[in-house]
C-alpha positions in Angstrom: 0.0 0.0 0.0 1.3 3.5 -0.8 2.4 5.6 2.2 0.1 8.4 3.4 1.8 11.5 4.7 0.5 12.8 8.0 1.1 16.3 9.3 1.0 17.4 13.0 -0.2 20.9 13.9 0.7 22.4 17.2 -1.3 25.3 18.7 0.9 27.3 21.0 -0.3 29.9 23.6 2.0 31.7 26.0 4.9 29.5 25.1 2.8 26.3 25.8 1.4 23.7 23.5 -2.4 23.9 23.9 -3.4 21.3 21.4 -1.9 18.7 19.0 -3.8 17.8 15.9 -2.8 15.3 13.2 -4.2 14.8 9.8 -3.1 13.4 6.4 -1.6 16.0 4.2 -4.3 17.7 2.1 -3.2 16.0 -1.1 -3.6 12.6 0.5 -6.9 13.2 2.3 -9.1 12.1 -0.6 -7.1 9.0 -0.8 -7.5 8.2 2.9 -11.3 8.6 2.5 -11.3 6.4 -0.6 -9.4 3.7 1.2 -11.5 4.0 4.4 -14.8 3.9 2.5 -16.5 6.6 4.5 -16.0 10.0 6.0 -18.1 9.4 9.1 -18.9 6.4 11.2 -22.0 4.4 10.6 -24.1 2.9 13.3 -27.4 1.0 13.2 -30.6 2.6 14.4 -31.1 2.4 18.1 -33.6 -0.3 18.9 -34.8 0.8 22.4 -38.5 0.2 22.6 -41.1 2.9 22.6 -43.0 3.1 24.8 -40.6 1.8 27.4 -41.1 -1.8 28.6 -41.9 -1.4 32.3 -42.1 -4.1 35.0 -44.5 -2.5 37.5 -44.4 -5.6 39.7 -40.7 -5.5 40.4 -40.7 -2.3 42.5 -38.2 -0.8 40.2 -40.5 0.7 37.6 -38.9 4.1 38.1 -35.6 2.7 36.7 -37.3 1.1 33.7 -39.1 4.3 32.8 -36.3 6.8 33.5 -33.4 4.9 32.0 -35.2 4.0 28.8 -36.4 7.6 28.4 -32.9 8.8 28.8 -31.6 6.2 26.2 -34.3 7.2 23.7 -33.5 10.9 24.1 -29.7 10.5 23.6 -29.8 7.7 21.0 -28.0 5.2 23.4 -27.9 1.6 22.1 -27.4 -0.1 25.4 -27.0 0.3 29.2 -26.4 -1.7 32.3 -27.6 -0.6 35.7 -26.9 -2.1 39.1 -27.9 -0.9 42.6 -26.7 -2.0 46.0 -28.2 -1.3 49.5 -26.3 -1.9 52.7 -23.8 -4.1 50.8 -26.5 -6.2 49.1 -27.1 -6.2 45.4 -30.8 -5.4 45.0 -31.2 -4.5 41.3 -29.3 -5.4 38.2 -30.7 -5.0 34.7 -29.6 -4.5 31.1 -31.4 -2.2 28.7 -31.3 -2.0 24.9 -28.7 -3.7 22.7 -25.2 -4.9 23.5 -24.7 -5.5 19.8 -27.4 -4.1 17.5 -26.0 -5.7 14.4 -26.2 -9.2 15.9 -29.5 -8.5 17.8 -27.9 -9.2 21.2 -29.4 -7.5 24.2 -27.6 -6.1 27.2 -27.6 -8.4 30.1 -26.4 -8.0 33.7 -23.5 -10.2 32.6 -22.5 -7.8 29.8 -19.0 -6.4 30.0 -18.4 -2.7 29.3 -15.3 -0.5 29.2 -15.4 1.6 32.4 -12.8 4.2 31.4 -11.8 6.4 34.3 -13.7 4.5 36.9 -10.5 2.4 36.7 -8.8 5.1 38.8 -10.7 4.1 41.8 -9.2 0.6 41.5 -5.7 1.9 40.9 -5.9 4.2 44.0 -6.9 1.3 46.2 -4.0 -0.8 45.0 -1.6 2.1 45.7 -3.1 2.6 49.2 -2.7 -1.1 50.0 1.0 -0.9 49.3 1.2 2.2 51.5 -0.6 0.6 54.5 1.7 -2.4 54.2 4.7 0.0 54.5 5.9 -1.0 51.0 5.3 2.5 49.6 5.5 6.0 51.1 2.9 8.4 49.9 5.5 11.1 50.1 8.0 9.2 48.0 9.3 11.0 44.9 7.8 8.9 42.0 10.5 9.5 39.5 13.2 8.5 42.0 11.4 5.2 42.3 11.1 4.9 38.5 14.8 5.4 37.9 14.7 2.8 35.2 12.9 5.2 32.9 15.0 7.8 31.2 14.0 10.9 29.1 14.5 10.9 25.3 18.1 11.4 24.1 19.0 15.1 24.1 16.1 16.1 26.5 16.7 17.4 30.0 13.8 16.8 32.5 12.0 19.8 34.1 13.8 19.7 37.5 10.4 20.0 39.3 9.4 16.6 38.0 11.7 14.9 40.6 9.6 16.6 43.4 6.3 14.9 42.4 5.0 12.5 45.1 2.7 9.5 45.1 0.2 11.5 47.1 0.2 14.3 44.4 -0.5 11.8 41.7 -3.4 10.3 43.6 -4.9 13.7 44.1 -4.2 15.0 40.5 -1.8 17.7 41.6 1.4 16.4 40.0 2.0 19.3 37.6 0.4 18.3 34.3 -2.7 20.1 32.9 -4.1 18.7 29.7 -6.0 21.9 29.2 -2.8 23.9 29.0 -0.7 21.4 27.2 -2.1 18.0 26.0 -3.1 14.6 27.3 -0.2 12.2 26.4 -2.4 9.1 26.8 -4.0 10.1 23.4 -0.7 11.1 21.7 0.7 7.6 21.3 1.6 7.6 17.6 3.8 10.7 17.6 5.3 9.7 20.9 6.4 6.4 19.5 7.8 8.1 16.4 9.8 10.6 18.4 11.4 7.9 20.5 11.9 5.4 17.8 9.7 3.0 19.7 7.1 0.5 18.5 3.7 2.0 17.5 1.5 2.6 19.3 3.4 3.8 22.3 3.4 1.7 25.5 2.8 3.3 28.9 6.6 3.2 29.5 7.3 5.0 26.3 4.7 7.6 27.1 6.4 8.2 30.5 9.8 8.5 28.9 8.5 11.0 26.4 6.9 13.1 29.2 10.2 13.1 31.1 11.4 15.4 28.3 8.4 17.8 28.5 8.0 20.8 30.9 5.4 20.7 33.7 2.4 23.0 33.5 2.6 24.0 37.2 4.5 23.4 40.4 3.7 20.0 41.9 1.2 20.2 44.7 0.1 23.8 43.9 -3.3 23.0 42.4 -5.6 20.4 41.0 -5.6 19.4 37.3 -7.2 16.1 36.3 -4.4 13.9 34.8 -4.8 10.5 33.1 -1.0 10.5 32.8 -0.5 10.8 36.5 -2.5 7.6 37.1 -0.5 5.9 34.3 2.6 6.7 36.3 0.9 5.1 39.4 0.4 1.9 37.5 4.1 1.7 36.9 4.7 2.5 40.6 2.5 -0.5 41.5 4.6 -2.7 39.2 7.9 -1.5 40.5 7.0 -1.9 44.2 5.1 -5.1 43.9 7.3 -6.9 41.4 4.2 -8.0 39.6 2.4 -6.7 36.5 -0.3 -4.1 37.1 -2.9 -6.6 36.1 -1.7 -9.4 38.2 -1.3 -7.3 41.3 -4.7 -5.7 41.0 -6.5 -9.0 40.3 -4.8 -10.7 43.2 -5.0 -8.0 45.8 -8.0 -6.0 44.9 -10.5 -7.5 42.5 -10.5 -11.2 43.4 -10.8 -10.4 47.2 -13.7 -8.2 46.3 -15.3 -11.0 44.2 -15.0 -9.0 41.0 -13.7 -11.9 39.0 -15.0 -11.1 35.5 -13.0 -7.9 35.2 -10.4 -7.7 32.5 -8.1 -5.1 30.9 -9.7 -4.0 27.7 -8.4 -4.3 24.1 -8.5 -1.6 21.5 -9.5 -3.5 18.4 -13.0 -4.8 17.7 -11.8 -8.3 16.8 -10.2 -8.6 20.2 -13.4 -8.1 22.2 -14.0 -10.5 25.0 -16.9 -12.9 25.1 -19.9 -11.0 26.6 -18.3 -7.6 25.9 -20.6 -5.1 24.3 -20.1 -3.4 21.0 -19.1 0.3 21.3 -20.8 3.0 19.2 -19.6 6.5 18.5 -22.3 9.1 18.2 -24.2 9.3 14.9 -22.3 11.3 12.3 -19.0 11.2 14.3 -16.0 11.5 12.1 -13.7 8.6 11.8 -10.3 8.8 13.6 -6.8 8.2 12.5 -5.8 4.8 13.7 -3.1 4.4 16.3 -2.1 1.2 14.6 0.4 1.3 11.7 -1.5 -1.3 9.7 -4.7 0.8 9.3 -5.5 4.3 8.3 -8.8 5.6 9.7 -11.2 3.7 12.0 -14.3 4.3 14.1 -12.9 6.1 17.2 -13.9 3.4 19.7 -11.8 0.8 17.8 -8.3 2.1 17.3 -8.7 5.8 17.7 -6.9 5.4 21.0 -4.7 2.8 22.6 -6.5 1.4 25.7 -3.7 -1.1 26.4 -1.5 1.8 27.5 -4.3 3.2 29.7 -4.5 0.2 32.1 -4.2 2.1 35.4 -6.0 5.4 34.4 -8.8 3.9 32.2 -8.3 0.4 30.9 -10.6 -2.0 32.8 -13.8 -3.6 31.5 -16.4 -4.9 33.9 -20.0 -5.7 34.5 -22.0 -3.2 36.5 -22.4 -5.8 39.3 -18.7 -6.4 39.6 -18.0 -2.7 40.0 -20.5 -2.8 42.9 -18.7 -5.9 44.3 -15.6 -3.8 44.4 -17.3 -0.7 45.9 -19.2 -2.7 48.6 -16.0 -4.6 49.5 -14.2 -1.3 49.8 -16.9 0.2 51.9 -17.0 -2.8 54.3 -13.3 -2.6 55.0 -12.3 -5.7 53.1 -9.7 -4.0 51.0 -8.4 -1.2 53.1 -8.1 -0.6 56.9 -10.5 2.0 58.3 -7.8 4.6 58.7 -6.6 4.1 55.1 -10.2 4.3 53.8 -10.6 7.6 55.7 -7.4 8.9 54.2 -8.7 7.9 50.7 -11.7 10.2 51.0 -10.1 13.0 53.1 -9.8 16.5 51.8 -6.4 17.3 50.3 -4.2 19.8 52.1 -4.2 23.5 51.1 -4.0 25.0 48.6 -6.1 22.3 46.9 -9.9 22.5 46.9 -10.2 25.4 49.3 -13.7 26.8 49.9 -15.3 24.0 47.8 -18.2 21.8 49.0 -16.6 18.8 47.2 -13.1 17.7 46.2 -11.1 14.9 44.7 -9.6 12.7 47.3 -7.6 9.7 46.2 -9.3 8.1 43.3 -12.8 9.5 44.2 -14.7 12.7 44.0 -16.1 13.3 47.5 -18.9 15.5 48.9 -19.1 15.4 52.7 -22.6 14.7 54.0 -23.1 14.8 57.8 -20.7 12.4 59.4 -20.1 10.5 56.1 -19.8 11.5 52.4 -21.0 10.7 48.9 -18.2 9.3 46.7 -18.4 9.1 42.9 -16.4 8.8 39.7 -17.2 9.0 36.0 -15.6 7.5 33.0 -15.6 8.6 29.4 -14.0 7.4 26.1 -15.3 7.4 22.5 -18.1 4.8 22.6 -18.2 4.6 26.4 -19.7 6.5 29.3 -19.8 5.2 32.9 -20.6 6.4 36.4 -20.3 4.9 39.9 -21.9 6.5 43.0 -21.6 5.5 46.7 -24.0 7.5 48.9 -23.7 8.4 52.6 -26.9 6.5 53.5 -25.8 3.0 52.4 -26.6 2.9 48.7 -24.3 2.5 45.7 -25.1 2.3 42.0 -23.4 1.9 38.6 -24.5 2.8 35.1 -22.6 1.8 32.0 -23.4 2.9 28.4 -22.0 1.7 25.1 -21.9 5.1 23.5 -20.8 8.6 24.4 -23.1 11.3 22.9 -21.6 14.3 21.2 -22.7 16.6 24.0 -20.9 14.6 26.7 -21.3 17.2 29.4 -25.0 17.6 29.0 -25.4 13.8 28.9 -23.3 13.3 32.0 -25.5 15.8 34.0 -28.7 14.1 32.8 -27.4 10.6 33.6 -26.5 11.7 37.2 -29.9 13.3 37.7 -31.7 10.3 36.1 -30.1 7.9 38.5 -31.0 10.0 41.5 -34.6 10.3 40.2 -34.9 6.6 39.6 -33.5 5.9 43.1 -36.0 8.3 44.7 -38.8 6.6 42.7 -38.4 3.3 44.6 -40.8 3.2 47.6 -39.7 -0.1 49.1 -36.3 -1.7 48.8 -36.2 -5.6 48.8 -34.2 -7.5 51.4 -32.7 -9.8 48.7 -29.0 -10.1 47.9 -28.5 -10.8 44.2 -24.7 -11.1 44.9 -25.4 -14.5 46.3 -27.5 -15.8 43.4 
């Protein structure tokens, strides 16, 4: 096949790179579209039923009505919802289609990418190592990762050697994707610049970032960082002597009973059994593939490299297994009480001052009386997810196999819909579906 030339455009403001865009050179764009067969992604029509199918005898009619209305409004193919009360699974149901082309419905056993909900799992793994005195939260992370060196000819920003484990957990390490870029989505160019295999591995990404300036002094403010949690994944490996996957499965997920969870794969042909099909929003443009053997792809399948996102966003799960993890955490099965309290404590000044909520260690937290609500969301092309743990003994998870174009508006409606559905239940059953 003839080579296609790709140009990278950098937008710079105040001496900082604010965005990185890549595209085939203009003379080659028509050829790319001819070879790819389409300019935009195609997706089958959503087959959610209208009017919604409602089981009024179950006591959970509010979920049936509200979730299906939400899906119809936002053109969502499939969703999985699970709710726990006082550590018991009381509701788990699939809605819509896991794979519309094959006519396969979503079931409680369906696996979804959970994206950044993965950070809650990574944080627990780090805190376990800390409470076992194998890792100091004040340790300087790049002193620990002394096996990773910057690219030839690059001198690291000296502040990078001041970044601590605690700062990575709290997203105050010094990287701000809104001021520079998110390196987890920059894997092709990173590999090219380092002469490494494409797409770039997590280690290659870290080496590349060792040659980039920080956006702010470590610990001086909050800025959400996928890359920071990528570094935490490598810290887990260095301290434990195990792969990230092996350690987390052995120490976190299996003890929680979350045994169906896996690390995701980027390509559609590598989907696991029972994993849903992911759909971009209707009319979404195709993405340049991160794989050198393809050109343009639907963004959920090769537009990013999920294998390098293990710790910040790589897990796939059922909604019920995420609740197994959350309830085990809440019951003290994964962390000691004092470590759990540390996980959800307010970061020290100057972070989150005068705010009614904050990011602790792996969770957003809003204090409520003597307790707190915890939550986290996740988002990738073709995926949206949310987990909530309330101060009054409830927890719920919602997983979707698409991400609408107006992600922020969808996220707000999802959160409100789940609270509305919860408030619509008048009597909660005493069953525990975890044991069935």
